[in-house]
DOPATOR-851995 format. One record per residue (C-alpha): y, z, x negated; residue number from 1. Coordinates in pm, whole numbers, padded with zeros to 5 digits, always signed. Example, Ala and Ser with C-alpha at 12.3 -4.5 7.8 and 13.67 -1.06 7.14 Angstrom:
BEGIN
-00450:+00780:-01230:1
-00106:+00714:-01367:2
END
This chain:
BEGIN
-01082:-02493:-15223:1
-00841:-02529:-14937:2
-00499:-02643:-15014:3
-00212:-02399:-14933:4
+00009:-02480:-14640:5
+00324:-02676:-14704:6
+00596:-02437:-14814:7
+00932:-02442:-14629:8
+01249:-02489:-14820:9
+01331:-02116:-14790:10
+01012:-01893:-14754:11
+01083:-01649:-14485:12
+00848:-01354:-14565:13
+00888:-01185:-14907:14
+00588:-00972:-15013:15
+00538:-00784:-15336:16
+00212:-00842:-15529:17
+00120:-00481:-15487:18
+00179:-00482:-15110:19
-00017:-00805:-15065:20
-00322:-00645:-15255:21
-00298:-00320:-15078:22
-00328:-00507:-14750:23
-00614:-00741:-14859:24
-00805:-00558:-15130:25
-00840:-00196:-15036:26
-01192:-00111:-14889:27
-01420:+00179:-14849:28
-01336:+00542:-14838:29
-01016:+00728:-14864:30
-01059:+00923:-15194:31
-00810:+01177:-15306:32
-01038:+01361:-15557:33
-00780:+01506:-15793:34
-00663:+01193:-15981:35
-00299:+01262:-15948:36
-00072:+00971:-16018:37
+00169:+01053:-16303:38
+00524:+01090:-16198:39
+00748:+00779:-16201:40
+00905:+00896:-16526:41
+00568:+00950:-16681:42
+00455:+00610:-16565:43
+00757:+00434:-16715:44
+00721:+00629:-17032:45
+00343:+00543:-17043:46
+00403:+00171:-17000:47
+00667:+00193:-17274:48
+00423:+00348:-17516:49
+00156:+00087:-17452:50
+00386:-00209:-17483:51
+00547:-00072:-17798:52
+00206:-00082:-17956:53
+00183:-00455:-17918:54
+00275:-00733:-18151:55
+00616:-00905:-18197:56
+00546:-01183:-17955:57
+00426:-00965:-17672:58
+00620:-01014:-17342:59
+00676:-00705:-17119:60
+00769:-00707:-16749:61
+00703:-01081:-16690:62
+00866:-01190:-16373:63
+00635:-01404:-16152:64
+00641:-01557:-15810:65
+00495:-01826:-15594:66
+00517:-01956:-15232:67
+00233:-01993:-14986:68
+00359:-02126:-14660:69
+00610:-01872:-14529:70
+00506:-01624:-14791:71
+00706:-01566:-15108:72
+00488:-01356:-15338:73
+00673:-01189:-15626:74
+00627:-00917:-15880:75
+00636:-00832:-16253:76
+00329:-00840:-16469:77
+00320:-00546:-16702:78
+00268:-00763:-17016:79
+00139:-01082:-17166:80
+00036:-01159:-17521:81
+00067:-01538:-17581:82
-00120:-01527:-17913:83
-00432:-01378:-17746:84
-00364:-01541:-17405:85
-00412:-01193:-17256:86
-00246:-01066:-16942:87
-00236:-00681:-16910:88
-00206:-00462:-16605:89
-00123:-00112:-16729:90
-00210:+00196:-16517:91
-00104:+00543:-16632:92
-00354:+00823:-16550:93
-00338:+01197:-16637:94
-00648:+01321:-16816:95
-00994:+01167:-16834:96
-01057:+01180:-16474:97
-01248:+00887:-16317:98
-01045:+00636:-16121:99
-01178:+00604:-15764:100
-01346:+00267:-15686:101
-01094:+00170:-15426:102
-00820:+00220:-15676:103
-01004:+00003:-15934:104
-01043:-00284:-15672:105
-00674:-00260:-15605:106
-00581:-00277:-15976:107
-00810:-00577:-16031:108
-00668:-00759:-15731:109
-00317:-00708:-15869:110
-00420:-00837:-16217:111
-00590:-01136:-16072:112
-00292:-01235:-15851:113
-00066:-01201:-16154:114
-00313:-01397:-16356:115
-00293:-01687:-16100:116
+00082:-01676:-16095:117
+00100:-01682:-16473:118
-00146:-01978:-16499:119
+00076:-02166:-16249:120
+00389:-02091:-16440:121
+00263:-02177:-16786:122
+00005:-02438:-16683:123
-00281:-02237:-16838:124
-00650:-02341:-16785:125
-00750:-01976:-16783:126
-00668:-01652:-16949:127
-00808:-01307:-17046:128
-00710:-01019:-16815:129
-00718:-00648:-16907:130
-00658:-00355:-16678:131
-00549:-00084:-16930:132
-00581:+00276:-16830:133
-00342:+00480:-17041:134
-00400:+00858:-17043:135
-00061:+01023:-17074:136
-00220:+01341:-17191:137
-00431:+01215:-17483:138
-00213:+00899:-17537:139
-00536:+00693:-17546:140
-00594:+00341:-17399:141
-00904:+00249:-17200:142
-00899:-00120:-17148:143
-01134:-00302:-16908:144
-01130:-00676:-16994:145
-01264:-00996:-16833:146
-01194:-01371:-16871:147
-01100:-01592:-16570:148
-01043:-01956:-16540:149
-00743:-02085:-16352:150
-00935:-02229:-16049:151
-01111:-01891:-15984:152
-00776:-01716:-15999:153
-00622:-01967:-15768:154
-00900:-01928:-15525:155
-00852:-01554:-15515:156
-00480:-01589:-15465:157
-00525:-01832:-15180:158
-00786:-01608:-15015:159
-00554:-01314:-15032:160
-00264:-01499:-14889:161
-00474:-01648:-14608:162
-00587:-01296:-14514:163
-00232:-01173:-14507:164
-00079:-01490:-14352:165
-00165:-01413:-13992:166
-00016:-01065:-14023:167
+00293:-01198:-14201:168
+00358:-01450:-13933:169
+00338:-01185:-13652:170
+00568:-00971:-13868:171
+00815:-01256:-13891:172
+00814:-01294:-13520:173
+00866:-00927:-13479:174
+01157:-00927:-13719:175
+01321:-01210:-13541:176
+01278:-01048:-13198:177
+01394:-00711:-13328:178
+01709:-00854:-13490:179
+01792:-01059:-13183:180
+01762:-00757:-12968:181
+01965:-00527:-13192:182
+02242:-00792:-13213:183
+02286:-00737:-12837:184
+02213:-00370:-12836:185
+02426:-00159:-12592:186
+02519:+00198:-12628:187
+02269:+00392:-12428:188
+02515:+00601:-12234:189
+02801:+00501:-12000:190
+03058:+00587:-12271:191
+03100:+00749:-12602:192
+03169:+01129:-12609:193
+03500:+01221:-12771:194
+03466:+01179:-13144:195
+03133:+00996:-13116:196
+03290:+00656:-13138:197
+03480:+00746:-13458:198
+03160:+00866:-13610:199
+02974:+00552:-13511:200
+03246:+00329:-13651:201
+03242:+00507:-13987:202
+02863:+00465:-14008:203
+02878:+00110:-13919:204
+03150:+00036:-14174:205
+02956:+00220:-14444:206
+02645:+00008:-14378:207
+02846:-00313:-14378:208
+02994:-00222:-14710:209
+02672:-00084:-14863:210
+02830:+00247:-14932:211
+02736:+00608:-14883:212
+02912:+00827:-14624:213
+02974:+01201:-14589:214
+03042:+01255:-14220:215
+03160:+01589:-14082:216
+03143:+01584:-13702:217
+03138:+01890:-13468:218
+02838:+02013:-13286:219
+02768:+01885:-12934:220
+02903:+01529:-12965:221
+02567:+01361:-13003:222
+02540:+01298:-13383:223
+02191:+01158:-13375:224
+02262:+00873:-13134:225
+02607:+00837:-13277:226
+02466:+00761:-13627:227
+02139:+00578:-13523:228
+02312:+00333:-13286:229
+02558:+00186:-13542:230
+02288:+00150:-13813:231
+02067:-00043:-13578:232
+02374:-00260:-13489:233
+02424:-00326:-13856:234
+02058:-00399:-13919:235
+02051:-00772:-13854:236
+02375:-00863:-14038:237
+02284:-00651:-14343:238
+01916:-00758:-14336:239
+01799:-00403:-14336:240
+01423:-00357:-14350:241
+01410:+00012:-14266:242
+01606:+00304:-14127:243
+01490:+00645:-14240:244
+01616:+00932:-14018:245
+01552:+01253:-14215:246
+01582:+01602:-14087:247
+01515:+01957:-14214:248
+01358:+02081:-13898:249
+01116:+01965:-13640:250
+01383:+02011:-13363:251
+01600:+01753:-13540:252
+01311:+01506:-13565:253
+01263:+01559:-13184:254
+01627:+01481:-13117:255
+01608:+01169:-13329:256
+01293:+01042:-13146:257
+01478:+01111:-12812:258
+01774:+00907:-12941:259
+01551:+00625:-13055:260
+01378:+00621:-12714:261
+01719:+00590:-12539:262
+01812:+00295:-12761:263
+01489:+00124:-12700:264
+01547:+00159:-12323:265
+01886:-00011:-12358:266
+01803:-00326:-12542:267
+01603:-00238:-12851:268
+01254:-00273:-12693:269
+01099:-00445:-12998:270
+01197:-00157:-13215:271
+00903:+00025:-13388:272
+00960:+00401:-13440:273
+00728:+00625:-13645:274
+00727:+00992:-13688:275
+00580:+01131:-14002:276
+00417:+01477:-13965:277
+00337:+01733:-14233:278
-00019:+01720:-14364:279
-00100:+02076:-14252:280
-00002:+01985:-13895:281
-00168:+01638:-13889:282
-00496:+01712:-14065:283
-00795:+01730:-13829:284
-01026:+01896:-14096:285
-00813:+02118:-14311:286
-01130:+02297:-14436:287
-01278:+01968:-14588:288
-01188:+01782:-14907:289
-01009:+01447:-14863:290
-01282:+01199:-14965:291
-01558:+01020:-14796:292
-01837:+01252:-14912:293
-01672:+01537:-14737:294
-01449:+01424:-14452:295
-01577:+01185:-14177:296
-01229:+01064:-14123:297
-01194:+00962:-14481:298
-01532:+00787:-14490:299
-01481:+00410:-14456:300
-01105:+00461:-14390:301
-00996:+00137:-14540:302
-01275:-00059:-14363:303
-01151:+00074:-14026:304
-00779:+00067:-14102:305
-00725:-00306:-14017:306
-00837:-00250:-13655:307
-00620:+00062:-13621:308
-00325:-00128:-13776:309
-00375:-00417:-13531:310
-00396:-00174:-13239:311
-00073:-00011:-13343:312
+00114:-00337:-13260:313
+00080:-00238:-12894:314
+00226:+00111:-12963:315
+00583:+00070:-13067:316
+00669:+00444:-13044:317
+00439:+00612:-13300:318
+00516:+00974:-13258:319
+00277:+01251:-13364:320
+00070:+01233:-13043:321
+00049:+00859:-13049:322
-00062:+00838:-13407:323
-00319:+01107:-13351:324
-00461:+00909:-13043:325
-00477:+00576:-13254:326
-00650:+00760:-13530:327
-00898:+00919:-13286:328
-00975:+00586:-13131:329
-01066:+00433:-13471:330
-01211:+00752:-13631:331
-00968:+00765:-13922:332
-00733:+01024:-14068:333
-00411:+01049:-13867:334
-00201:+01170:-14155:335
-00287:+00876:-14379:336
-00275:+00630:-14087:337
+00087:+00727:-14035:338
+00160:+00664:-14403:339
+00007:+00320:-14377:340
+00223:+00243:-14063:341
+00543:+00307:-14257:342
+00520:-00038:-14387:343
+00506:-00184:-14030:344
+00775:+00035:-13867:345
+01151:-00017:-13837:346
+01277:+00344:-13790:347
+01089:+00626:-13968:348
+01165:+00982:-13864:349
+01064:+01236:-14121:350
+01138:+01549:-14312:351
+01372:+01537:-14613:352
+01098:+01570:-14861:353
+00955:+01220:-14773:354
+01258:+01065:-14940:355
+01404:+01325:-15173:356
+01102:+01515:-15317:357
+00964:+01448:-15659:358
+00672:+01247:-15522:359
+00857:+01115:-15213:360
+00662:+00843:-15044:361
+00941:+00672:-14864:362
+01154:+00652:-15183:363
+00856:+00518:-15386:364
+00779:+00247:-15116:365
+01154:+00151:-15105:366
+01156:+00095:-15483:367
+00811:-00068:-15501:368
+00883:-00318:-15214:369
+01253:-00375:-15275:370
+01339:-00265:-14924:371
+01695:-00257:-14791:372
+01695:+00079:-14638:373
+01960:+00278:-14460:374
+01911:+00656:-14478:375
+02047:+00901:-14224:376
+02043:+01268:-14333:377
+02069:+01495:-14030:378
+02221:+01854:-14081:379
+02291:+01743:-14441:380
+02433:+02084:-14541:381
+02067:+02185:-14569:382
+02002:+01935:-14845:383
+02150:+02149:-15111:384
+01906:+02427:-15067:385
+01614:+02201:-14986:386
+01691:+01987:-15280:387
+01687:+02300:-15508:388
+01354:+02404:-15362:389
+01195:+02055:-15422:390
+01278:+02077:-15793:391
+01195:+02449:-15848:392
+00851:+02563:-15960:393
+00714:+02911:-15988:394
+00399:+03063:-16137:395
+00259:+03385:-16005:396
+00055:+03598:-16249:397
-00152:+03750:-15963:398
-00273:+03391:-15872:399
-00396:+03346:-16237:400
-00562:+03686:-16238:401
-00748:+03622:-15919:402
-00851:+03284:-16027:403
-00996:+03408:-16358:404
-01221:+03658:-16175:405
-01413:+03389:-16006:406
-01345:+03092:-16237:407
-01630:+02850:-16314:408
-01765:+02889:-16664:409
-01602:+02563:-16808:410
-01260:+02696:-16709:411
-01283:+03041:-16847:412
-01156:+02955:-17192:413
-00853:+02736:-17096:414
-00751:+03006:-16843:415
-00787:+03278:-17096:416
-00563:+03091:-17338:417
-00306:+03043:-17073:418
-00326:+03406:-16981:419
-00265:+03502:-17345:420
+00046:+03296:-17381:421
+00164:+03421:-17044:422
+00113:+03784:-17158:423
+00300:+03707:-17480:424
+00603:+03589:-17270:425
+00580:+03908:-17067:426
+00574:+04130:-17374:427
+00839:+03962:-17581:428
+01130:+04134:-17391:429
+01202:+04455:-17213:430
+01448:+04325:-16957:431
+01319:+04311:-16598:432
+01494:+03979:-16553:433
+01562:+03737:-16843:434
+01678:+03375:-16872:435
+01537:+03174:-17163:436
+01689:+02847:-17293:437
+01351:+02675:-17280:438
+00982:+02710:-17197:439
+00806:+02809:-17524:440
+00606:+02522:-17669:441
+00295:+02730:-17705:442
+00295:+02819:-17338:443
+00352:+02457:-17239:444
+00056:+02338:-17450:445
-00166:+02606:-17299:446
-00045:+02506:-16951:447
-00101:+02131:-17019:448
-00454:+02197:-17154:449
-00535:+02411:-16858:450
-00422:+02139:-16611:451
-00636:+01882:-16792:452
-00941:+02099:-16789:453
-00905:+02200:-16424:454
-00857:+01838:-16333:455
-01170:+01734:-16527:456
-01368:+02009:-16364:457
-01250:+01924:-16005:458
-01325:+01548:-16067:459
-01683:+01624:-16193:460
-01749:+01858:-15898:461
-01590:+01676:-15598:462
-01802:+01866:-15354:463
-01659:+02208:-15466:464
-01369:+02276:-15231:465
-01181:+02575:-15385:466
-00831:+02597:-15218:467
-00715:+02865:-15471:468
-00803:+02652:-15766:469
-00641:+02340:-15608:470
-00328:+02542:-15522:471
-00305:+02682:-15868:472
-00357:+02328:-16028:473
-00081:+02170:-15828:474
+00159:+02459:-15891:475
+00086:+02449:-16264:476
+00123:+02067:-16272:477
+00461:+02080:-16101:478
+00582:+02351:-16334:479
+00460:+02147:-16638:480
+00643:+01830:-16521:481
+00974:+02012:-16442:482
+00950:+02183:-16781:483
+00976:+01845:-16943:484
+01308:+01792:-16764:485
+01465:+02137:-16813:486
+01845:+02092:-16862:487
+02170:+02263:-16756:488
+02098:+02171:-16390:489
+01813:+02427:-16396:490
+01718:+02754:-16555:491
+01398:+02910:-16681:492
+01374:+03272:-16587:493
+01117:+03552:-16622:494
+01087:+03856:-16388:495
+00889:+04125:-16553:496
+00680:+04403:-16401:497
+00534:+04682:-16606:498
+00200:+04811:-16482:499
-00046:+05054:-16607:500
-00269:+04784:-16752:501
+00013:+04603:-16928:502
+00312:+04378:-16868:503
+00314:+04092:-16608:504
+00569:+03824:-16554:505
+00653:+03576:-16274:506
+00779:+03254:-16430:507
+01016:+03026:-16259:508
+01183:+02696:-16330:509
+01472:+02723:-16089:510
+01689:+02430:-15997:511
+02061:+02507:-15949:512
+02219:+02164:-15917:513
+01997:+01908:-15742:514
+02227:+01621:-15820:515
+02045:+01481:-16123:516
+01728:+01457:-15926:517
+01871:+01328:-15602:518
+02104:+01061:-15750:519
+01836:+00800:-15817:520
+01715:+00841:-15457:521
+02062:+00795:-15315:522
+02114:+00493:-15539:523
+01796:+00326:-15421:524
+01921:+00299:-15058:525
+02149:+00036:-14915:526
+02352:+00316:-14757:527
+02310:+00684:-14703:528
+02488:+00874:-14433:529
+02494:+01246:-14467:530
+02611:+01409:-14151:531
+02667:+01768:-14021:532
+02901:+01994:-13847:533
+02963:+02182:-14169:534
+03031:+01970:-14483:535
+03352:+02133:-14575:536
+03477:+02140:-14845:537
+03342:+01792:-14926:538
+03373:+01843:-15309:539
+03087:+02106:-15283:540
+02848:+01853:-15149:541
+02967:+01555:-15355:542
+02914:+01771:-15662:543
+02589:+01934:-15588:544
+02411:+01634:-15433:545
+02522:+01376:-15673:546
+02701:+01140:-15441:547
+02885:+00853:-15608:548
+03254:+00855:-15667:549
+03319:+00582:-15404:550
+03138:+00773:-15134:551
+03323:+00728:-14803:552
+03431:+01030:-14604:553
+03509:+01095:-14247:554
+03600:+01419:-14059:555
+03567:+01377:-13689:556
+03815:+01603:-13493:557
+03661:+01843:-13257:558
+03667:+01747:-12895:559
+03672:+02110:-12797:560
+03986:+02308:-12704:561
+04080:+02645:-12851:562
+04085:+02803:-12504:563
+03710:+02725:-12468:564
+03609:+02979:-12737:565
+03755:+03322:-12769:566
+03718:+03413:-13143:567
+03759:+03781:-13233:568
+03730:+03953:-13572:569
+03595:+04309:-13579:570
+03807:+04389:-13889:571
+03738:+04764:-13883:572
+03370:+04711:-13959:573
+03196:+04624:-14286:574
+02847:+04476:-14312:575
+02827:+04508:-14680:576
+02487:+04626:-14792:577
+02601:+04979:-14877:578
+02758:+05030:-14532:579
+02508:+04863:-14308:580
+02359:+05184:-14172:581
+02698:+05322:-14090:582
+02798:+04987:-13916:583
+02515:+04986:-13668:584
+02649:+05222:-13399:585
+02976:+05036:-13365:586
+02805:+04696:-13368:587
+02559:+04800:-13107:588
+02842:+04942:-12897:589
+03052:+04622:-12931:590
+02748:+04397:-12818:591
+02689:+04619:-12516:592
+03058:+04641:-12417:593
+03087:+04265:-12424:594
+02768:+04223:-12220:595
+02893:+04466:-11962:596
+03227:+04298:-11941:597
+03069:+03963:-11894:598
+02691:+03961:-11828:599
+02506:+03658:-11952:600
+02305:+03522:-12240:601
+02418:+03608:-12605:602
+02288:+03548:-12960:603
+02339:+03825:-13214:604
+02295:+03717:-13581:605
+02224:+03947:-13869:606
+02191:+03872:-14238:607
+01825:+03973:-14293:608
+01520:+04064:-14091:609
+01548:+04426:-14208:610
+01903:+04464:-14083:611
+01804:+04288:-13766:612
+01519:+04526:-13700:613
+01742:+04828:-13759:614
+01996:+04679:-13509:615
+01731:+04611:-13244:616
+01580:+04957:-13277:617
+01916:+05119:-13215:618
+02011:+04884:-12941:619
+01679:+04939:-12754:620
+01727:+05320:-12777:621
+02100:+05314:-12674:622
+02086:+05041:-12403:623
+01730:+05013:-12264:624
+01873:+04855:-11950:625
+01993:+04540:-12126:626
+01716:+04277:-12167:627
+01660:+04154:-12527:628
+01431:+03945:-12730:629
+01388:+03928:-13109:630
+01317:+03664:-13378:631
+01007:+03758:-13570:632
+00909:+03657:-13918:633
+00707:+03333:-13950:634
+00733:+03230:-13583:635
+00529:+02914:-13515:636
+00669:+02632:-13294:637
+00530:+02783:-12977:638
+00682:+03124:-13045:639
+01022:+02956:-13124:640
+01003:+02759:-12804:641
+00932:+03081:-12606:642
+01238:+03245:-12773:643
+01460:+02970:-12668:644
+01324:+02950:-12307:645
+01445:+03310:-12258:646
+01796:+03159:-12259:647
+01769:+03052:-11892:648
+02056:+02914:-11688:649
+02206:+03211:-11509:650
+02001:+03457:-11712:651
+02115:+03774:-11884:652
+02017:+03927:-12215:653
+02064:+03935:-12593:654
+01864:+03730:-12837:655
+01852:+03892:-13183:656
+01818:+03635:-13469:657
+01861:+03595:-13843:658
+02163:+03408:-13975:659
+02050:+03092:-14143:660
+01716:+03094:-13954:661
+01555:+02867:-13695:662
+01794:+02966:-13414:663
+02120:+02949:-13616:664
+02142:+02576:-13617:665
+01997:+02269:-13447:666
+01968:+02458:-13113:667
+02136:+02327:-12802:668
+02196:+02597:-12527:669
+02482:+02438:-12313:670
+02649:+02584:-12009:671
+02537:+02931:-11893:672
+02232:+02932:-12113:673
+02451:+03080:-12389:674
+02803:+03226:-12341:675
+02861:+03417:-12662:676
+02751:+03506:-13012:677
+02790:+03798:-13246:678
+02780:+03731:-13625:679
+02732:+04052:-13808:680
+02758:+03927:-14160:681
+02962:+03695:-14381:682
+02634:+03527:-14467:683
+02696:+03562:-14848:684
+02374:+03520:-15060:685
+02253:+03854:-15197:686
+02428:+03978:-15510:687
+02147:+03991:-15761:688
+02056:+03861:-16117:689
+01933:+03521:-15998:690
+02251:+03438:-15790:691
+02465:+03562:-16070:692
+02291:+03307:-16289:693
+02369:+03044:-16020:694
+02736:+03154:-16025:695
+02751:+03124:-16399:696
+02589:+02778:-16410:697
+02805:+02643:-16125:698
+03117:+02790:-16285:699
+03031:+02609:-16610:700
+02959:+02279:-16431:701
+03245:+02269:-16170:702
+03471:+02563:-16241:703
+03418:+02720:-15901:704
+03122:+02951:-15946:705
+03184:+03219:-15693:706
+03282:+02974:-15419:707
+02988:+02745:-15486:708
+02736:+03023:-15528:709
+02846:+03260:-15257:710
+03143:+03187:-15036:711
+03072:+02829:-14925:712
+02696:+02870:-14845:713
+02759:+03193:-14660:714
+03038:+03062:-14436:715
+02850:+02741:-14368:716
+02580:+02961:-14208:717
+02835:+03152:-14001:718
+03000:+02828:-13860:719
+02659:+02681:-13783:720
+02559:+02994:-13597:721
+02897:+02994:-13413:722
+02842:+02630:-13317:723
+02556:+02732:-13083:724
+02817:+02860:-12826:725
+03031:+02563:-12732:726
+02814:+02243:-12679:727
+03012:+02054:-12411:728
+03369:+02023:-12304:729
+03295:+02240:-12006:730
+03145:+02528:-12192:731
+03338:+02863:-12217:732
+03234:+03142:-12456:733
+03320:+03415:-12693:734
+03250:+03474:-13062:735
+03274:+03799:-13254:736
+03292:+03776:-13637:737
+03185:+04126:-13743:738
+03322:+04218:-14087:739
+03651:+04304:-14228:740
+03638:+04014:-14485:741
+03670:+03763:-14205:742
+04032:+03859:-14186:743
+04100:+03744:-14547:744
+04306:+03421:-14573:745
+04057:+03264:-14811:746
+03787:+03310:-14556:747
+03981:+03205:-14247:748
+04093:+02881:-14428:749
+03728:+02783:-14429:750
+03671:+02833:-14054:751
+03699:+02539:-13808:752
+04066:+02432:-13755:753
+04030:+02418:-13364:754
+03943:+02798:-13348:755
+04227:+03011:-13241:756
+04150:+03352:-13382:757
+04266:+03651:-13185:758
+04457:+03925:-13377:759
+04220:+04145:-13585:760
+04080:+04448:-13396:761
END
């Protein structure tokens, strides 16, 4: 057996046992055949159940480590029984589904490495190792046991480290080159824009102090490069492993990639940048199941991964196109290749859900690997609604009815039981909308049993690719898990519909305050910077997002002058729902009059697609001579790009769009591409039973129900839309706020302070 290299005084490369084994022990196919990993909370609870069953001398969470040359391998073994000399690696599973072979190989590799480290620590000649699979549904243990002597475990450990060592040494060299380059990094432009330096300084200070930051900065000052640059400058001194740049929209991710490219061109050449793309956009074979027996890109994935990983060294900018090309060259799945490359990238550009969602990969990797990560949250005002959506689950009775019609025989009984409990919920009240304090236990049992049976069926029939069954399963599982955590931050509501054949009910676990779910994710980061042009009032975001009490704040003054934007309130008009039809003639006339007074490109925002279509129809009839183009429902990226291309420099016309939609924020149309906007709404959420429940819950939690549920979210959308007009210090434009409520003092106080509003018309 070869002797390990001489260890330096301070090993330079720290690797978790799991990460070491994932690199060296995974082989064969990518296999995602419906063996969902229990949630982190369920995993912790499952470990607790197993360890609580052991004897008094049992040791849980045994810290172990060892050095191998520049490697420092560390981790925590799940449990050790000194009396039986038995080490346990506990893996929680959900249901009796078979564990894929590549997962079992990984589990045994981890167990054997821990076994070696324990033998070293205690001087043991050998020990018994058990991989214990604990089913959180049945609460049963399924141990797989083997005995190993210390030399065999030592040989396995040395072999694993040697396989990883070459890669680790290259990673050390990369880290040193990266940090040296970042220490000398220059700002990529000749000078900072007004306000940009103040923003950058606040971000840098927050990262130096390890604090979170809420940064409000106006549109058009270059917030992406103004936040990414200072984090990269802080990276060497703060020993940061990763920067996660998170955005709610693909346009935001594009801007981030552009900023990273600019920084690489001004001194950060070693920087590795990765873009994570949604599965539905990255998948090459969406019609196939994700395992080797179905998809050719999953077959032998882990066998071909090392070559693809090595080739990625020569591709520092791993955007969607680059990852797809790497995957194509090595015949593997681009979506999962990108996930593997997260570990070997410095800056990861991704959607919010990759860090904040219930099953967020970036958060899980950060915790598992002990990464020091700085998180940048672009257009952070979106995180409230996106956070709510991540922790909301809905069950549609129509989906269950359709599933039962063609359900496989083994699933007919559990689906029928679930349907009976569902019908009982529908019949137990007469109200069309009702909020219950909890999800009834009988319904939860039926749902859990149904999930277990569906999982068992899909595992036994891996070749059967039924998208409807899969979708229902994951929706039901998400609902079941959130039901376990129902508290004052969320509500359980029922929307009933009476039909000729009986009562039907749509069930929803609706998150109101995402703070309890987001707080652990915020705490896991070294620093989180949330930035946007609309984070006012700050208390609303501090409360709803769960930011810590010591969160730093900065409000960057606008570099724009009041004379650049003529703001006018049409105070004689009302866009309230009951008066919308009456409002249209005057709104159409106002738009046309402004266009004739100063021809050019304008955006006109309305509160809904229905209102928008009514306005467009009247405008087209009354003013067929004025060019116009319209936002449609569900526009794809190509259609959105075509909409924006219509705003040509020197062009003329009106773009009609929905407030809060794709063109109301994150859109940059400087100069003559856009010279004005009309906002025909206050943007308030619709007054209905659901939003009234939000108001009541927010009132109870924070004492500001109406403001938190209606006023602040509405005016945030207005200010975002208005921010499309003035993008540079040379721009000149006009803004019409069309509703009498804009004249109210409470509303005007929430509008940007640099606006000089003309007397109400």
